[in-house]
N, CA, C and O atoms as a GROMACS GRO file, in nm:
protein
  264
    1MET      N    1  -5.617   5.792  13.032
    1MET     CA    2  -5.504   5.718  12.976
    1MET      C    3  -5.426   5.811  12.883
    1MET      O    4  -5.485   5.886  12.806
    2LEU      N    5  -5.297   5.804  12.891
    2LEU     CA    6  -5.210   5.890  12.812
    2LEU      C    7  -5.199   5.839  12.669
    2LEU      O    8  -5.174   5.721  12.646
    3ARG      N    9  -5.218   5.927  12.573
    3ARG     CA   10  -5.206   5.888  12.433
    3ARG      C   11  -5.061   5.886  12.391
    3ARG      O   12  -4.980   5.968  12.436
    4LYS      N   13  -5.028   5.793  12.304
    4LYS     CA   14  -4.893   5.776  12.254
    4LYS      C   15  -4.877   5.850  12.122
    4LYS      O   16  -4.975   5.879  12.053
    5LYS      N   17  -4.754   5.880  12.088
    5LYS     CA   18  -4.723   5.948  11.963
    5LYS      C   19  -4.677   5.845  11.860
    5LYS      O   20  -4.595   5.759  11.890
    6VAL      N   21  -4.730   5.855  11.739
    6VAL     CA   22  -4.690   5.770  11.628
    6VAL      C   23  -4.558   5.824  11.574
    6VAL      O   24  -4.549   5.942  11.538
    7ILE      N   25  -4.456   5.738  11.568
    7ILE     CA   26  -4.325   5.786  11.520
    7ILE      C   27  -4.284   5.724  11.387
    7ILE      O   28  -4.197   5.776  11.317
    8ARG      N   29  -4.349   5.610  11.350
    8ARG     CA   30  -4.313   5.545  11.224
    8ARG      C   31  -4.432   5.469  11.170
    8ARG      O   32  -4.506   5.405  11.246
    9VAL      N   33  -4.452   5.476  11.039
    9VAL     CA   34  -4.560   5.403  10.972
    9VAL      C   35  -4.504   5.340  10.847
    9VAL      O   36  -4.435   5.405  10.768
   10SER      N   37  -4.533   5.211  10.829
   10SER     CA   38  -4.497   5.143  10.705
   10SER      C   39  -4.625   5.082  10.648
   10SER      O   40  -4.733   5.101  10.704
   11SER      N   41  -4.615   5.012  10.538
   11SER     CA   42  -4.734   4.952  10.478
   11SER      C   43  -4.788   4.837  10.562
   11SER      O   44  -4.904   4.800  10.547
   12THR      N   45  -4.707   4.780  10.651
   12THR     CA   46  -4.750   4.664  10.728
   12THR      C   47  -4.763   4.687  10.879
   12THR      O   48  -4.824   4.606  10.948
   13GLU      N   49  -4.704   4.798  10.932
   13GLU     CA   50  -4.707   4.820  11.076
   13GLU      C   51  -4.686   4.967  11.110
   13GLU      O   52  -4.652   5.049  11.025
   14PHE      N   53  -4.706   4.998  11.240
   14PHE     CA   54  -4.674   5.133  11.289
   14PHE      C   55  -4.609   5.120  11.425
   14PHE      O   56  -4.629   5.022  11.496
   15GLU      N   57  -4.531   5.223  11.461
   15GLU     CA   58  -4.457   5.223  11.588
   15GLU      C   59  -4.492   5.348  11.667
   15GLU      O   60  -4.508   5.456  11.612
   16LEU      N   61  -4.503   5.329  11.799
   16LEU     CA   62  -4.532   5.439  11.890
   16LEU      C   63  -4.405   5.482  11.963
   16LEU      O   64  -4.305   5.411  11.962
   17ASP      N   65  -4.413   5.599  12.026
   17ASP     CA   66  -4.295   5.654  12.092
   17ASP      C   67  -4.245   5.572  12.211
   17ASP      O   68  -4.134   5.595  12.258
   18ASP      N   69  -4.325   5.478  12.260
   18ASP     CA   70  -4.279   5.392  12.369
   18ASP      C   71  -4.211   5.266  12.319
   18ASP      O   72  -4.173   5.179  12.398
   19GLY      N   73  -4.195   5.255  12.186
   19GLY     CA   74  -4.130   5.139  12.126
   19GLY      C   75  -4.224   5.028  12.083
   19GLY      O   76  -4.181   4.930  12.022
   20SER      N   77  -4.352   5.042  12.116
   20SER     CA   78  -4.450   4.940  12.075
   20SER      C   79  -4.468   4.942  11.924
   20SER      O   80  -4.475   5.049  11.863
   21VAL      N   81  -4.476   4.823  11.865
   21VAL     CA   82  -4.497   4.809  11.721
   21VAL      C   83  -4.623   4.726  11.701
   21VAL      O   84  -4.638   4.620  11.761
   22PHE      N   85  -4.714   4.775  11.615
   22PHE     CA   86  -4.840   4.707  11.590
   22PHE      C   87  -4.859   4.685  11.442
   22PHE      O   88  -4.834   4.775  11.362
   23PRO      N   89  -4.904   4.564  11.403
   23PRO     CA   90  -4.932   4.539  11.262
   23PRO      C   91  -5.064   4.601  11.221
   23PRO      O   92  -5.154   4.616  11.304
   24HIS      N   93  -5.077   4.638  11.095
   24HIS     CA   94  -5.205   4.681  11.040
   24HIS      C   95  -5.288   4.556  11.013
   24HIS      O   96  -5.233   4.449  10.988
   25ALA      N   97  -5.420   4.569  11.017
   25ALA     CA   98  -5.507   4.455  10.986
   25ALA      C   99  -5.490   4.410  10.841
   25ALA      O  100  -5.496   4.291  10.811
   26VAL      N  101  -5.470   4.505  10.753
   26VAL     CA  102  -5.443   4.478  10.612
   26VAL      C  103  -5.328   4.567  10.569
   26VAL      O  104  -5.307   4.675  10.626
   27GLU      N  105  -5.253   4.523  10.470
   27GLU     CA  106  -5.141   4.604  10.421
   27GLU      C  107  -5.194   4.730  10.354
   27GLU      O  108  -5.287   4.724  10.274
   28LEU      N  109  -5.134   4.843  10.388
   28LEU     CA  110  -5.177   4.971  10.332
   28LEU      C  111  -5.124   4.988  10.190
   28LEU      O  112  -5.007   4.961  10.163
   29GLU      N  113  -5.211   5.034  10.100
   29GLU     CA  114  -5.167   5.062   9.963
   29GLU      C  115  -5.088   5.192   9.958
   29GLU      O  116  -4.988   5.202   9.887
   30GLU      N  117  -5.134   5.291  10.034
   30GLU     CA  118  -5.065   5.419  10.044
   30GLU      C  119  -5.024   5.438  10.189
   30GLU      O  120  -5.106   5.424  10.280
   31VAL      N  121  -4.898   5.471  10.212
   31VAL     CA  122  -4.848   5.486  10.348
   31VAL      C  123  -4.856   5.634  10.388
   31VAL      O  124  -4.792   5.719  10.327
   32PRO      N  125  -4.936   5.663  10.492
   32PRO     CA  126  -4.946   5.802  10.538
   32PRO      C  127  -4.821   5.842  10.616
   32PRO      O  128  -4.745   5.756  10.660
   33THR      N  129  -4.801   5.971  10.632
   33THR     CA  130  -4.694   6.019  10.718
   33THR      C  131  -4.733   5.988  10.863
   33THR      O  132  -4.850   5.966  10.892
   34PRO      N  133  -4.636   5.986  10.953
   34PRO     CA  134  -4.671   5.967  11.094
   34PRO      C  135  -4.774   6.069  11.144
   34PRO      O  136  -4.862   6.036  11.224
   35GLU      N  137  -4.764   6.193  11.097
   35GLU     CA  138  -4.859   6.297  11.138
   35GLU      C  139  -5.000   6.266  11.087
   35GLU      O  140  -5.097   6.286  11.160
   36GLU      N  141  -5.010   6.219  10.964
   36GLU     CA  142  -5.141   6.183  10.909
   36GLU      C  143  -5.199   6.062  10.983
   36GLU      O  144  -5.318   6.060  11.016
   37PHE      N  145  -5.115   5.962  11.007
   37PHE     CA  146  -5.161   5.841  11.076
   37PHE      C  147  -5.199   5.872  11.220
   37PHE      O  148  -5.288   5.807  11.275
   38GLN      N  149  -5.134   5.969  11.282
   38GLN     CA  150  -5.164   6.008  11.420
   38GLN      C  151  -5.311   6.046  11.433
   38GLN      O  152  -5.374   6.014  11.535
   39LYS      N  153  -5.367   6.112  11.333
   39LYS     CA  154  -5.508   6.152  11.338
   39LYS      C  155  -5.598   6.028  11.345
   39LYS      O  156  -5.694   6.026  11.422
   40PHE      N  157  -5.568   5.926  11.264
   40PHE     CA  158  -5.645   5.802  11.268
   40PHE      C  159  -5.627   5.732  11.402
   40PHE      O  160  -5.724   5.685  11.462
   41TYR      N  161  -5.504   5.727  11.449
   41TYR     CA  162  -5.474   5.661  11.576
   41TYR      C  163  -5.550   5.730  11.690
   41TYR      O  164  -5.611   5.662  11.773
   42ASP      N  165  -5.546   5.862  11.695
   42ASP     CA  166  -5.615   5.937  11.801
   42ASP      C  167  -5.766   5.913  11.796
   42ASP      O  168  -5.830   5.898  11.899
   43HIS      N  169  -5.821   5.910  11.675
   43HIS     CA  170  -5.965   5.887  11.658
   43HIS      C  171  -6.003   5.751  11.716
   43HIS      O  172  -6.095   5.742  11.797
   44TRP      N  173  -5.934   5.645  11.675
   44TRP     CA  174  -5.967   5.511  11.721
   44TRP      C  175  -5.931   5.492  11.868
   44TRP      O  176  -5.998   5.418  11.939
   45PHE      N  177  -5.826   5.557  11.913
   45PHE     CA  178  -5.790   5.551  12.055
   45PHE      C  179  -5.906   5.602  12.140
   45PHE      O  180  -5.940   5.542  12.242
   46SER      N  181  -5.966   5.714  12.098
   46SER     CA  182  -6.076   5.771  12.177
   46SER      C  183  -6.198   5.680  12.176
   46SER      O  184  -6.270   5.672  12.276
   47ILE      N  185  -6.224   5.612  12.065
   47ILE     CA  186  -6.336   5.519  12.058
   47ILE      C  187  -6.315   5.403  12.154
   47ILE      O  188  -6.404   5.368  12.230
   48PHE      N  189  -6.196   5.342  12.150
   48PHE     CA  190  -6.168   5.231  12.239
   48PHE      C  191  -6.161   5.275  12.385
   48PHE      O  192  -6.199   5.200  12.475
   49GLU      N  193  -6.114   5.394  12.408
   49GLU     CA  194  -6.110   5.448  12.544
   49GLU      C  195  -6.252   5.464  12.599
   49GLU      O  196  -6.278   5.433  12.715
   50ASP      N  197  -6.343   5.512  12.514
   50ASP     CA  198  -6.484   5.525  12.554
   50ASP      C  199  -6.544   5.389  12.587
   50ASP      O  200  -6.620   5.376  12.683
   51LEU      N  201  -6.509   5.287  12.509
   51LEU     CA  202  -6.560   5.153  12.536
   51LEU      C  203  -6.512   5.102  12.670
   51LEU      O  204  -6.589   5.040  12.744
   52THR      N  205  -6.388   5.126  12.702
   52THR     CA  206  -6.334   5.076  12.829
   52THR      C  207  -6.384   5.159  12.947
   52THR      O  208  -6.380   5.112  13.061
   53ASP      N  209  -6.430   5.282  12.922
   53ASP     CA  210  -6.486   5.365  13.029
   53ASP      C  211  -6.631   5.327  13.058
   53ASP      O  212  -6.690   5.379  13.152
   54GLY      N  213  -6.688   5.237  12.976
   54GLY     CA  214  -6.824   5.193  13.000
   54GLY      C  215  -6.930   5.277  12.932
   54GLY      O  216  -7.049   5.250  12.950
   55GLU      N  217  -6.892   5.378  12.857
   55GLU     CA  218  -6.991   5.464  12.793
   55GLU      C  219  -7.072   5.388  12.688
   55GLU      O  220  -7.190   5.416  12.669
   56ALA      N  221  -7.010   5.294  12.620
   56ALA     CA  222  -7.081   5.219  12.517
   56ALA      C  223  -7.143   5.092  12.572
   56ALA      O  224  -7.221   5.027  12.502
   57SER      N  225  -7.113   5.056  12.695
   57SER     CA  226  -7.165   4.931  12.750
   57SER      C  227  -7.316   4.935  12.767
   57SER      O  228  -7.380   4.830  12.761
   58ASP      N  229  -7.375   5.052  12.787
   58ASP     CA  230  -7.520   5.063  12.801
   58ASP      C  231  -7.591   5.016  12.675
   58ASP      O  232  -7.697   4.955  12.684
   59ASP      N  233  -7.534   5.042  12.558
   59ASP     CA  234  -7.594   4.999  12.433
   59ASP      C  235  -7.597   4.848  12.424
   59ASP      O  236  -7.696   4.791  12.376
   60ARG      N  237  -7.494   4.782  12.469
   60ARG     CA  238  -7.488   4.636  12.460
   60ARG      C  239  -7.578   4.571  12.562
   60ARG      O  240  -7.637   4.467  12.532
   61THR      N  241  -7.592   4.627  12.680
   61THR     CA  242  -7.673   4.565  12.784
   61THR      C  243  -7.821   4.591  12.762
   61THR      O  244  -7.905   4.518  12.817
   62SER      N  245  -7.856   4.692  12.683
   62SER     CA  246  -7.998   4.721  12.661
   62SER      C  247  -8.059   4.630  12.556
   62SER      O  248  -8.181   4.624  12.544
   63CYS      N  249  -7.975   4.559  12.478
   63CYS     CA  250  -8.027   4.468  12.377
   63CYS      C  251  -8.062   4.336  12.445
   63CYS      O  252  -7.979   4.276  12.513
   64LYS      N  253  -8.186   4.292  12.425
   64LYS     CA  254  -8.229   4.167  12.485
   64LYS      C  255  -8.268   4.069  12.376
   64LYS      O  256  -8.324   4.108  12.273
   65ALA      N  257  -8.240   3.945  12.400
   65ALA     CA  258  -8.276   3.842  12.302
   65ALA      C  259  -8.428   3.830  12.296
   65ALA      O  260  -8.497   3.845  12.397
   66ALA      N  261  -8.479   3.804  12.178
   66ALA     CA  262  -8.625   3.793  12.160
   66ALA      C  263  -8.676   3.659  12.207
   66ALA      O  264  -8.796   3.633  12.199
   0.00000   0.00000   0.00000
């Protein structure tokens, strides 16, 4: 999956280069630059990408109820 570029960050939301706008879960006290926020976005993008690729699904299926 192609990663998007962060172009704008405010205390309440961020925008990607495709025009998508996403709210933050909580309002940010300090607003990072788009370049700083890109590092966080890339980190979490890779985690969610791994989940959708099934790499983390083995951990969930190996847990059995007692």
